N, C-alpha and C positions, 0 to 999 in steps of 0.2 A: 416477718414483716421487713427484714433487711437481709440482703444477700452479702453485705459487706461486714467485716469484723467491726464490732463496736468498741469504742473506747469508753471507759467509765466516766460519768459525769463528775463534776466537782462541785461540792456544796460551797455556795458563796459565803464569805466571812460575815455578811450582814443578814444571812438567812435566820429565821427564828430558830432558837436552840431546841434540841429534843425535849419534848414535853410541853413546849410553848404552843399556844394556838397559832394557826395560820389564819390571820384575820380576814374578814371579808374584804374584797377588792372594790365592792360597790354595794351599797345598802339595798338596792333594788334588783340585785342578781336573783334569779329564780333559784339557783342552787344554794348559795351561801348568804344571800342578803338577809339582814335581820328585819327589814321593813317590807319585804315582799308579802302581800296579804295571803297568797296561797302557796308560797315557795316551800322549799325543803328545809330551810333554816339549818343547813348542815353545820356541824361542828367538826372542824378539821384540825388536827394536831400534828405538828412536826415530829418525826421520828429520827432515829439515828441515820447517818448517811444521807441518802436520797430517798427516804421513805416518809410516808405520811399515813395517818389513820383518820377515818371519818365515821360519823354515825348520824342517823336521822330516823325519825318515826314516819312511817307511811300513814298518811291521813286520808280522810274521805275524799279530799280534793285531788288525790294522787291515783285513784283507781281507774282501771280500764274495765275489765269484766267485773261484775258485781262483787264487792268485797275483796278484790285482789288488785295489787299494784299494777299499774300500767307499765309495760315493757319499756316504752320510750322514757317514762319517768325514771325507771331504774337505770337506763342507759345515761340519762342526764346526771344522775347522782355519781355514777362512775366517772363520767367525763369531768365533772366538777372536781372530784377527788384527785384524778390523775393530773388535771391541770394545776393543782396546788403545788405539784413537784416543781413546776416551772419557777415558782416563787422561791423555792430553796436554791435553785440555779440562778436566780435573779435575771431571768430572761423573759421577755415579752414574746409569747408564742401563742399559736392557734392550733386546734385540732384539724388534722388533714386526713386521718384515718382512724376509725374506731371499730373494733370487732367485738361484739358482746355475745357471750354464750349463756343462755338462761338455763339454770339447772333444776329449779323448783319453784312453785308458786310462792308468792310473798303476800300474805294476807294484810289487809288494812289493819292498823294497830300494832304491826310488827315493827321492831327496830332492826335496821340494817347496819351492820358494822363492816366497813370497807378498809382493807389494808392494800396500799399501793406502793410501788417502787419504780425508780428509774433503772432500766436494765442496760442502758448504754446511750451514747451519743455519737452521731455521725455527721460532722459539719453542723449545719443548722437544724438537723433532725434530732429529736429527742424521743427515745423509745421507752414506753412504760407498760406496766401490767398491774392488774388489780384483781382481788378476790373479795366478793361481798358475801357475808355470812348473816344467817338469820338469828336474831334475838341474843347473840352473844359473840364476842370476838373469835371464839372457837366453835361456834354453832355450825349447823349444816351449811354448806355452800349453796347459795341461791343464784349467784351470778359471777362470771369470770370475764375479764376483758383484757385486750391489748390495744394500745393506741400509739399513734405517731403524731407528735407535735412539731411544728416548724416555727423557728424563731422569725419574728417579723419586726420591722421598725415600728415605734409608736405611732408614726403617721398612718399606719394601716387602719387603726381604729378612728383616727380623725377623719380619714378619707371616706370611711363607709358607715360610720355611726350617724344617727339622726342628729341634726344640729341642736335641737332643743335638749336632748338627753346629754349631749357632750357639754353643753353650757351648764346644765345642772350638775353633772359629775365634776366639773372644774371647780365647783364650790365646795365639794365634799372633802373633809380632812383625810378619810381613809383612802380616797383616790390619790390625793397628793402624796400621802406617805407611801403608798404601794408603788407608785411610779417613780419615786425619787431615786435617782441613780441608775435607772434603766437606760440602756443605750438607745438613742434615737435611730441610729443606722447600724444594725448588727453586721 
C-alpha cells in the first residue's frame, strides 16, 4: 500500500494501557456503539505497542446469505478495529483505503476475534493490518485486511456530519473524553 519506507508510529502517552478497553467514541456507532440497536457492539482492547484486539458475535441482523455474515459487515468490523489504532496514536483520522480478503464463511452465532496492528506511518498516512479469526483468538482465519488512514482535522467531522447528530454528540461524555487533546489542525 506504500512504496515509501515507513517509520514506526509512536504510542501516545495518554493512550489506553495494554489490557484496557478502547472505549466507544460514540454510543450510536454501528461498530462500537453500545446503544446502536443492531450494531456489532464490539469490545476493543488496547494491546502492547500499537496493537489492538477486538471481538464480537455475528447476529441475525448481520447476515447476508442465509445464516452467514455479510461481507460488508465483516469489513465494517475490521475497519472499526483498525481505526481504534488511531486512538492509541491520539490522531483524528479517516479510512482512505481498505483491502479485505475473505478466507472462509462466518456463520451467524460465531464469534470473530480480530488482531490489528499499525505497521508504519508516513506523514499523515497510517498503515495498518488485521486478521479476523473464527470462534477463538487462534481459530481459523476468516478475514484479513490492510488499510490506510489519513489524519484529518476535527473540523472534517464538523463540516460533513449531519447537524442534529453533531449537536447530540456534543452532549455525550464519551465524545468529549475521546476528542480532548486531539489537534484541531494536524
